[in-house]
TORPA-4810 file (N, C-alpha, C, O; in nm, 3 decimals):
<nodes>
NODE_1_6.834_5.828_3.948_6.908_5.700_4.020_6.954_5.617_3.895_6.889_5.577_3.798_M
NODE_2_7.117_5.600_3.936_7.222_5.555_3.824_7.226_5.438_3.904_7.241_5.452_4.026_W
NODE_3_7.215_5.314_3.851_7.274_5.207_3.954_7.365_5.107_3.925_7.367_4.998_3.982_A
NODE_4_7.448_5.147_3.828_7.586_5.067_3.735_7.676_5.135_3.846_7.634_5.241_3.894_G
NODE_5_7.785_5.087_3.887_7.913_5.102_3.912_8.029_5.054_3.888_8.141_5.070_3.936_S
NODE_6_7.972_4.974_3.786_8.119_4.876_3.753_8.161_4.909_3.643_8.097_4.971_3.558_G
NODE_7_8.275_4.870_3.633_8.394_4.884_3.492_8.382_4.803_3.387_8.368_4.682_3.407_Q
NODE_8_8.386_4.851_3.269_8.434_4.746_3.180_8.554_4.820_3.072_8.508_4.901_2.990_A
NODE_9_8.691_4.796_3.071_8.792_4.827_3.058_8.858_4.962_3.085_8.913_5.044_3.011_G
NODE_10_8.836_4.957_3.202_8.874_5.116_3.268_8.785_5.229_3.225_8.840_5.338_3.211_G
NODE_11_8.630_5.219_3.196_8.514_5.318_3.180_8.439_5.226_3.227_8.426_5.103_3.231_V
NODE_12_8.366_5.379_3.284_8.252_5.277_3.397_8.176_5.307_3.347_8.195_5.395_3.264_S
NODE_13_8.044_5.254_3.365_7.897_5.220_3.314_7.877_5.357_3.344_7.836_5.413_3.243_V
NODE_14_7.884_5.407_3.404_7.838_5.585_3.397_7.861_5.689_3.260_7.792_5.758_3.185_G
NODE_15_8.020_5.647_3.283_8.041_5.708_3.155_8.004_5.688_3.022_8.016_5.775_2.936_Q
NODE_16_7.947_5.539_2.993_7.930_5.519_2.812_7.761_5.538_2.847_7.691_5.581_2.755_V
NODE_17_7.715_5.516_2.942_7.565_5.542_2.965_7.572_5.768_2.923_7.503_5.808_2.829_S
NODE_18_7.630_5.840_2.981_7.645_5.985_2.969_7.730_5.996_2.815_7.757_6.113_2.790_D
NODE_19_7.773_5.908_2.720_7.807_5.901_2.639_7.684_5.839_2.460_7.653_5.867_2.345_F
NODE_20_7.662_5.726_2.593_7.478_5.698_2.474_7.400_5.824_2.491_7.356_5.883_2.393_F
NODE_21_7.382_5.863_2.603_7.294_5.992_2.609_7.290_6.109_2.510_7.194_6.177_2.474_A
NODE_22_7.459_6.116_2.464_7.493_6.203_2.394_7.423_6.197_2.276_7.342_6.272_2.222_V
NODE_23_7.492_6.048_2.236_7.409_6.030_2.101_7.319_6.016_2.082_7.281_6.045_1.968_L
NODE_24_7.228_5.967_2.172_7.082_5.964_2.174_6.982_6.153_2.179_6.861_6.172_2.162_A
NODE_25_7.067_6.236_2.201_7.027_6.335_2.163_7.110_6.400_2.030_7.070_6.506_1.981_L
NODE_26_7.214_6.339_1.981_7.221_6.376_1.853_7.122_6.301_1.758_7.097_6.321_1.639_G
NODE_27_7.071_6.206_1.849_7.015_6.157_1.727_6.819_6.221_1.704_6.744_6.211_1.607_S
NODE_28_6.805_6.263_1.798_6.712_6.318_1.885_6.705_6.409_1.758_6.622_6.378_1.672_L
NODE_29_6.797_6.537_1.735_6.812_6.662_1.649_6.830_6.615_1.576_6.929_6.688_1.585_L
NODE_30_6.847_6.534_1.461_6.885_6.437_1.357_6.736_6.395_1.289_6.712_6.424_1.172_I
NODE_31_6.675_6.351_1.343_6.530_6.317_1.334_6.461_6.462_1.331_6.390_6.506_1.241_G
NODE_32_6.491_6.516_1.431_6.369_6.632_1.465_6.402_6.710_1.272_6.307_6.754_1.207_C
NODE_33_6.506_6.711_1.233_6.540_6.795_1.121_6.531_6.711_1.004_6.537_6.721_0.881_C
NODE_34_6.514_6.631_1.084_6.477_6.538_0.939_6.335_6.518_0.885_6.295_6.478_0.776_G
NODE_35_6.279_6.553_0.986_6.104_6.557_0.969_6.057_6.653_0.954_5.942_6.657_0.912_V
NODE_36_6.152_6.809_0.993_6.128_6.894_0.967_6.178_6.961_0.805_6.142_7.073_0.769_G
NODE_37_6.230_6.908_0.755_6.324_6.905_0.629_6.199_6.796_0.545_6.140_6.797_0.437_A
NODE_38_6.202_6.758_0.601_6.072_6.646_0.495_5.915_6.723_0.438_5.856_6.709_0.331_A
NODE_39_5.884_6.804_0.553_5.803_6.850_0.594_5.736_6.992_0.579_5.618_7.025_0.594_L
NODE_40_5.882_7.092_0.537_5.882_7.200_0.467_5.922_7.214_0.306_5.989_7.138_0.236_A
NODE_41_5.862_7.330_0.274_5.869_7.376_0.093_5.966_7.335_0.061_6.076_7.356_0.111_P
NODE_42_5.931_7.251_-0.052_6.093_7.278_-0.133_6.159_7.086_-0.070_6.278_7.056_-0.079_G
NODE_43_6.069_7.005_-0.021_6.150_6.909_0.093_6.219_6.827_-0.097_6.333_6.807_-0.137_A
NODE_44_6.138_6.813_-0.136_6.185_6.718_-0.267_6.339_6.726_-0.289_6.424_6.645_-0.256_A
NODE_45_6.351_6.835_-0.349_6.477_6.889_-0.370_6.603_6.890_-0.276_6.716_6.887_-0.326_A
NODE_46_6.584_6.893_-0.145_6.647_6.861_-0.060_6.697_6.731_-0.019_6.812_6.698_0.011_R
NODE_47_6.613_6.677_-0.021_6.608_6.551_0.012_6.694_6.497_-0.083_6.790_6.433_-0.039_A
NODE_48_6.672_6.513_-0.276_6.714_6.396_-0.326_6.887_6.452_-0.297_6.963_6.355_-0.301_R
NODE_49_6.960_6.586_-0.270_7.032_6.601_-0.253_7.116_6.560_-0.148_7.238_6.555_-0.166_Q
NODE_50_7.045_6.518_-0.002_7.083_6.465_0.112_7.071_6.273_0.057_7.138_6.183_0.108_L
NODE_51_6.988_6.259_-0.036_6.965_6.090_-0.090_7.034_6.007_-0.020_6.992_5.935_0.069_R
NODE_52_7.222_6.022_-0.088_7.311_5.956_-0.068_7.351_5.914_0.102_7.453_5.849_0.124_P
NODE_53_7.284_5.946_0.188_7.371_5.952_0.312_7.230_5.954_0.379_7.258_5.981_0.496_V
NODE_54_7.123_5.943_0.374_6.959_5.923_0.439_6.999_5.810_0.461_7.080_5.820_0.553_L
NODE_55_6.986_5.680_0.422_7.015_5.549_0.424_7.108_5.472_0.502_7.100_5.355_0.540_L
NODE_56_7.184_5.545_0.516_7.354_5.488_0.536_7.319_5.565_0.716_7.337_5.505_0.822_P
NODE_57_7.279_5.670_0.704_7.288_5.709_0.860_7.192_5.705_0.915_7.200_5.786_1.008_L
NODE_58_7.061_5.637_0.915_6.958_5.565_0.947_7.019_5.424_0.997_6.989_5.373_1.105_A
NODE_59_7.124_5.362_0.888_7.148_5.264_0.953_7.280_5.236_1.062_7.306_5.135_1.127_L
NODE_60_7.341_5.350_1.056_7.431_5.384_1.176_7.340_5.445_1.335_7.372_5.449_1.454_V
NODE_61_7.264_5.470_1.288_7.152_5.494_1.458_7.121_5.366_1.471_7.150_5.307_1.575_I
NODE_62_7.050_5.295_1.357_6.985_5.192_1.431_7.137_5.082_1.484_7.130_5.025_1.593_A
NODE_63_7.233_5.068_1.416_7.387_4.992_1.504_7.378_5.015_1.592_7.368_4.928_1.679_S
NODE_64_7.376_5.159_1.625_7.490_5.216_1.732_7.357_5.113_1.858_7.368_5.025_1.943_V
NODE_65_7.237_5.196_1.794_7.122_5.184_1.908_7.153_4.989_1.959_7.187_4.936_2.065_A
NODE_66_7.126_4.949_1.856_7.145_4.799_1.919_7.298_4.749_1.996_7.319_4.676_2.093_T
NODE_67_7.409_4.840_1.883_7.478_4.781_2.031_7.526_4.823_2.160_7.603_4.757_2.230_A
NODE_68_7.463_4.967_2.194_7.397_4.999_2.255_7.341_4.921_2.375_7.414_4.894_2.471_G
NODE_69_7.232_4.889_2.371_7.109_4.819_2.404_7.201_4.638_2.520_7.182_4.593_2.633_S
NODE_70_7.305_4.590_2.387_7.330_4.477_2.380_7.492_4.514_2.537_7.545_4.448_2.626_L
NODE_71_7.500_4.631_2.490_7.623_4.634_2.624_7.569_4.694_2.726_7.641_4.728_2.820_Y
NODE_72_7.439_4.717_2.727_7.355_4.716_2.887_7.338_4.602_2.940_7.368_4.575_3.056_Y
NODE_73_7.264_4.485_2.816_7.283_4.382_2.922_7.393_4.293_2.967_7.417_4.246_3.078_S
NODE_74_7.467_4.280_2.835_7.560_4.158_2.828_7.693_4.259_2.914_7.741_4.203_3.013_E
NODE_75_7.732_4.353_2.892_7.850_4.394_2.995_7.788_4.454_3.091_7.811_4.404_3.201_V
NODE_76_7.708_4.554_3.091_7.662_4.591_3.226_7.586_4.551_3.316_7.598_4.591_3.432_A
NODE_77_7.500_4.471_3.280_7.442_4.319_3.343_7.252_4.335_3.347_7.151_4.275_3.386_G
NODE_78_7.299_4.465_3.274_7.102_4.509_3.280_7.016_4.428_3.209_7.013_4.412_3.087_Y
NODE_79_6.911_4.351_3.336_6.816_4.267_3.318_6.732_4.355_3.212_6.656_4.424_3.280_P
NODE_80_6.716_4.377_3.100_6.604_4.439_3.020_6.505_4.342_3.059_6.503_4.221_3.082_P
NODE_81_6.390_4.482_3.056_6.209_4.452_3.076_6.164_4.392_2.978_6.229_4.351_2.881_C
NODE_82_5.998_4.379_3.004_5.957_4.331_2.853_5.937_4.384_2.785_5.930_4.339_2.671_E
NODE_83_5.903_4.575_2.825_5.875_4.645_2.720_6.027_4.698_2.634_6.029_4.764_2.530_M
NODE_84_6.156_4.645_2.716_6.277_4.656_2.648_6.257_4.577_2.559_6.254_4.622_2.444_C
NODE_85_6.242_4.468_2.574_6.243_4.337_2.429_6.168_4.366_2.321_6.207_4.340_2.207_W
NODE_86_6.045_4.425_2.348_5.936_4.435_2.238_5.997_4.564_2.190_5.917_4.601_2.104_Y
NODE_87_6.108_4.668_2.198_6.184_4.799_2.113_6.290_4.748_2.135_6.367_4.839_2.103_Q
NODE_88_6.372_4.638_2.178_6.495_4.520_2.070_6.458_4.459_1.974_6.546_4.442_1.890_R
NODE_89_6.320_4.402_1.942_6.279_4.365_1.814_6.248_4.452_1.727_6.274_4.433_1.608_I
NODE_90_6.183_4.568_1.771_6.151_4.693_1.634_6.333_4.711_1.573_6.370_4.692_1.457_C
NODE_91_6.413_4.747_1.683_6.538_4.796_1.648_6.611_4.679_1.611_6.659_4.689_1.499_M
NODE_92_6.632_4.587_1.660_6.727_4.512_1.586_6.693_4.443_1.468_6.766_4.366_1.406_Y
NODE_93_6.580_4.474_1.442_6.473_4.430_1.290_6.518_4.564_1.202_6.541_4.536_1.085_A
NODE_94_6.530_4.674_1.229_6.598_4.769_1.183_6.755_4.724_1.100_6.797_4.714_0.984_L
NODE_95_6.784_4.713_1.177_6.973_4.638_1.133_6.947_4.545_0.986_6.977_4.605_0.883_V
NODE_96_6.913_4.454_0.978_6.933_4.397_0.827_6.838_4.429_0.750_6.847_4.368_0.644_P
NODE_97_6.747_4.500_0.758_6.593_4.518_0.710_6.669_4.678_0.599_6.638_4.669_0.480_V
NODE_98_6.750_4.797_0.633_6.807_4.887_0.636_6.936_4.855_0.554_6.956_4.911_0.446_L
NODE_99_7.061_4.726_0.628_7.147_4.741_0.566_7.108_4.611_0.429_7.199_4.581_0.352_A
NODE_100_7.010_4.565_0.419_6.968_4.527_0.288_6.927_4.634_0.221_6.991_4.648_0.117_V
NODE_101_6.858_4.703_0.238_6.804_4.808_0.114_6.918_4.882_0.104_6.933_4.928_-0.009_A
NODE_102_7.008_4.912_0.188_7.135_5.038_0.110_7.225_4.895_0.079_7.331_4.912_0.020_L
NODE_103_7.203_4.816_0.100_7.293_4.716_-0.046_7.228_4.691_-0.180_7.285_4.700_-0.289_A
NODE_104_7.081_4.653_-0.154_7.008_4.634_-0.275_7.025_4.824_-0.364_7.015_4.848_-0.484_R
NODE_105_7.043_4.895_-0.284_7.008_5.049_-0.331_6.900_5.045_-0.352_6.887_5.060_-0.473_R
NODE_106_6.746_5.027_-0.275_6.661_4.985_-0.275_6.609_5.127_-0.226_6.566_5.136_-0.111_D
NODE_107_6.611_5.274_-0.335_6.546_5.361_-0.263_6.413_5.347_-0.195_6.382_5.427_-0.106_R
NODE_108_6.312_5.223_-0.242_6.180_5.189_-0.109_6.219_5.157_-0.017_6.132_5.121_0.062_G
NODE_109_6.365_5.148_0.035_6.392_5.105_0.196_6.319_5.127_0.263_6.251_5.048_0.327_G
NODE_110_6.315_5.309_0.263_6.241_5.353_0.397_6.089_5.308_0.431_6.042_5.326_0.543_A
NODE_111_6.029_5.256_0.341_5.869_5.218_0.340_5.901_5.076_0.425_5.816_5.034_0.504_W
NODE_112_6.023_5.009_0.405_6.034_4.826_0.503_6.069_4.914_0.615_5.967_4.978_0.638_Y
NODE_113_6.156_4.948_0.694_6.174_5.070_0.821_6.130_5.120_0.857_6.105_5.083_0.971_G
NODE_114_6.053_5.281_0.811_5.901_5.334_0.867_5.798_5.254_0.935_5.691_5.308_0.963_L
NODE_115_5.814_5.165_0.957_5.689_5.134_1.060_5.773_5.012_1.147_5.720_4.964_1.246_P
NODE_116_5.877_4.978_1.113_5.905_4.949_1.298_5.989_5.070_1.295_6.004_5.061_1.417_L
NODE_117_6.059_5.177_1.266_6.090_5.280_1.418_5.948_5.345_1.421_5.968_5.421_1.516_A
NODE_118_5.821_5.369_1.384_5.717_5.435_1.400_5.646_5.332_1.524_5.568_5.382_1.605_L
NODE_119_5.686_5.167_1.531_5.609_5.098_1.659_5.710_5.072_1.737_5.691_5.003_1.838_A
NODE_120_5.869_5.135_1.700_5.935_5.119_1.857_5.900_5.244_1.874_5.877_5.236_1.995_G
NODE_121_5.875_5.365_1.844_5.900_5.525_1.899_5.772_5.475_1.982_5.783_5.496_2.103_L
NODE_122_5.678_5.426_1.950_5.536_5.421_2.043_5.551_5.408_2.158_5.533_5.482_2.255_G
NODE_123_5.617_5.217_2.133_5.687_5.142_2.272_5.776_5.200_2.382_5.777_5.161_2.499_L
NODE_124_5.857_5.305_2.324_5.971_5.372_2.367_5.894_5.482_2.500_5.916_5.488_2.621_S
NODE_125_5.794_5.563_2.405_5.733_5.665_2.421_5.633_5.553_2.583_5.650_5.603_2.694_V
NODE_126_5.565_5.452_2.579_5.472_5.412_2.649_5.625_5.376_2.756_5.613_5.387_2.878_Y
NODE_127_5.700_5.354_2.723_5.813_5.304_2.845_5.831_5.453_2.944_5.813_5.484_3.062_H
NODE_128_5.873_5.516_2.829_5.940_5.570_2.918_5.808_5.676_3.021_5.834_5.736_3.125_Y
NODE_129_5.709_5.672_2.972_5.634_5.727_3.081_5.604_5.634_3.182_5.579_5.661_3.300_Q
NODE_130_5.607_5.523_3.129_5.578_5.425_3.296_5.714_5.458_3.382_5.701_5.462_3.504_L
NODE_131_5.841_5.483_3.328_5.925_5.544_3.406_5.867_5.666_3.492_5.831_5.664_3.610_Q
NODE_132_5.870_5.781_3.396_5.792_5.861_3.477_5.671_5.862_3.589_5.638_5.938_3.680_L
NODE_133_5.639_5.782_3.554_5.510_5.786_3.637_5.440_5.636_3.681_5.339_5.567_3.664_F
NODE_134_5.585_5.637_3.758_5.547_5.433_3.801_5.459_5.362_3.916_5.447_5.249_3.964_P
NODE_135_5.400_5.498_3.936_5.259_5.412_4.050_5.138_5.366_3.987_5.074_5.283_4.051_D
NODE_136_5.085_5.411_3.852_4.989_5.342_3.748_5.012_5.197_3.756_4.924_5.115_3.783_Q
NODE_137_5.137_5.170_3.732_5.190_5.044_3.755_5.177_4.919_3.600_5.059_4.909_3.565_G
NODE_138_5.243_4.861_3.544_5.280_4.769_3.484_5.268_4.617_3.462_5.261_4.552_3.566_S
NODE_139_5.263_4.536_3.331_5.232_4.434_3.335_5.377_4.345_3.332_5.379_4.226_3.302_T
NODE_140_5.461_4.400_3.356_5.606_4.344_3.408_5.637_4.317_3.496_5.589_4.365_3.599_C
NODE_141_5.750_4.213_3.494_5.759_4.127_3.550_5.871_4.176_3.690_5.975_4.235_3.662_D
NODE_142_5.840_4.146_3.830_5.880_4.178_3.907_6.035_4.192_3.896_6.090_4.300_3.918_V
NODE_143_6.089_4.103_3.867_6.213_4.028_3.857_6.294_4.163_3.728_6.416_4.184_3.722_A
NODE_144_6.240_4.200_3.684_6.250_4.324_3.577_6.182_4.444_3.557_6.148_4.496_3.451_A
NODE_145_6.173_4.465_3.623_6.072_4.642_3.585_6.021_4.738_3.515_6.044_4.858_3.527_P
NODE_146_5.986_4.711_3.476_5.985_4.820_3.334_5.954_4.980_3.423_5.938_5.083_3.358_C
NODE_147_5.950_4.980_3.508_5.934_5.119_3.564_6.111_5.156_3.643_6.141_5.271_3.676_T
NODE_148_6.203_5.043_3.661_6.321_5.091_3.727_6.429_5.148_3.600_6.445_5.100_3.488_Y
NODE_149_6.486_5.250_3.655_6.603_5.322_3.551_6.688_5.319_3.598_6.744_5.386_3.684_Q
NODE_150_6.718_5.185_3.508_6.852_5.124_3.560_6.978_5.288_3.513_7.052_5.334_3.600_W
NODE_151_6.975_5.342_3.382_7.043_5.508_3.337_6.986_5.610_3.408_6.881_5.567_3.456_V
NODE_152_7.007_5.749_3.444_6.934_5.814_3.448_7.051_5.949_3.377_7.046_6.052_3.445_D
NODE_153_7.122_5.953_3.287_7.198_6.093_3.227_7.097_6.191_3.242_6.979_6.174_3.273_S
NODE_154_7.174_6.322_3.209_7.171_6.456_3.258_7.020_6.448_3.330_6.935_6.520_3.277_F
NODE_155_6.991_6.394_3.406_6.842_6.367_3.469_6.731_6.356_3.420_6.631_6.376_3.488_G
NODE_156_6.724_6.311_3.248_6.611_6.296_3.208_6.620_6.211_3.090_6.522_6.193_3.017_F
NODE_157_6.759_6.148_3.065_6.748_6.112_2.977_6.795_5.915_3.019_6.900_5.891_3.077_V
NODE_158_6.715_5.818_2.983_6.679_5.637_3.076_6.738_5.553_2.933_6.756_5.586_2.816_S
NODE_159_6.752_5.457_2.992_6.765_5.361_2.833_6.584_5.383_2.785_6.603_5.458_2.690_I
NODE_160_6.435_5.366_2.791_6.381_5.401_2.653_6.372_5.520_2.590_6.321_5.538_2.480_P
NODE_161_6.451_5.650_2.698_6.400_5.778_2.671_6.559_5.737_2.471_6.558_5.778_2.355_F
NODE_162_6.636_5.660_2.537_6.784_5.696_2.460_6.683_5.611_2.293_6.680_5.658_2.179_M
NODE_163_6.616_5.481_2.345_6.567_5.457_2.215_6.477_5.499_2.134_6.463_5.493_2.012_A
NODE_164_6.411_5.548_2.229_6.273_5.644_2.149_6.357_5.721_2.051_6.345_5.693_1.932_G
NODE_165_6.468_5.848_2.100_6.557_5.907_2.023_6.593_5.864_1.885_6.577_5.932_1.784_T
NODE_166_6.660_5.709_1.893_6.702_5.639_1.821_6.590_5.569_1.720_6.629_5.514_1.617_G
NODE_167_6.473_5.573_1.750_6.355_5.533_1.677_6.284_5.719_1.575_6.207_5.735_1.481_F
NODE_168_6.358_5.811_1.658_6.291_5.940_1.622_6.408_5.958_1.483_6.383_6.022_1.381_I
NODE_169_6.508_5.899_1.505_6.640_5.947_1.390_6.617_5.879_1.281_6.637_5.929_1.170_G
NODE_170_6.563_5.729_1.300_6.602_5.660_1.186_6.424_5.687_1.143_6.394_5.629_1.038_V
NODE_171_6.354_5.734_1.182_6.246_5.780_1.144_6.174_5.921_1.048_6.075_5.928_0.975_A
NODE_172_6.298_6.040_1.097_6.290_6.129_1.035_6.390_6.108_0.898_6.362_6.151_0.787_G
NODE_173_6.495_6.044_0.928_6.596_6.020_0.783_6.501_5.954_0.683_6.507_5.996_0.567_L
NODE_174_6.431_5.877_0.705_6.396_5.797_0.645_6.195_5.783_0.569_6.125_5.707_0.502_L
NODE_175_6.190_5.910_0.637_6.034_5.988_0.610_6.175_6.107_0.473_6.156_6.119_0.352_L
NODE_176_6.260_6.150_0.527_6.294_6.242_0.470_6.342_6.197_0.294_6.327_6.275_0.201_L
NODE_177_6.400_6.052_0.279_6.470_5.970_0.225_6.331_5.951_0.135_6.347_5.938_0.013_S
NODE_178_6.176_5.949_0.196_6.069_5.877_0.074_6.000_6.023_0.061_5.906_6.031_-0.018_L
NODE_179_6.036_6.133_0.129_6.060_6.274_-0.014_6.141_6.307_-0.139_6.111_6.393_-0.222_R
NODE_180_6.251_6.224_-0.139_6.328_6.240_-0.224_6.286_6.137_-0.356_6.368_6.056_-0.401_S
NODE_181_6.234_6.142_-0.377_6.126_5.998_-0.480_6.185_5.949_-0.480_6.290_5.961_-0.417_G
NODE_182_6.138_5.823_-0.586_6.198_5.722_-0.664_6.302_5.735_-0.769_6.343_5.635_-0.828_R
</nodes>
């Protein structure tokens, strides 16, 4: 069920949601490839080749996810629930952490971002399953229930799903970055 029908500059919220859903699926693919590459034989050599793009790409994913969450709350007018706020804390914090690591050319920057990405992923998985199984109840506010799906692109992509794929993308890239050595 998609609740938004508003227009933002001639583009509907549904169109923006579908665009974000495609980006989320791309982030999921990047994250899975990153984890797979980090665990595969010869990962260190492959990671060293990709090192120049790993942290910048993780920063792009975190920045786009942050912009997307702000779009939903500030432009589309969707009130974030309590679980959304916890996920935002993790994602929003990733942007300056990764930006500073990139600006300082700190190869250990993955160690700073990975705990945030993994914590955010755990929150996103929990939130997504709350939406899938709403009868279990939650501690969220009645005015902004955690079980309500503001977005349902392609029949399964909701806002917590998008957040989770963003965290998977960032975590996969950071894991691969760690395999590149110091």
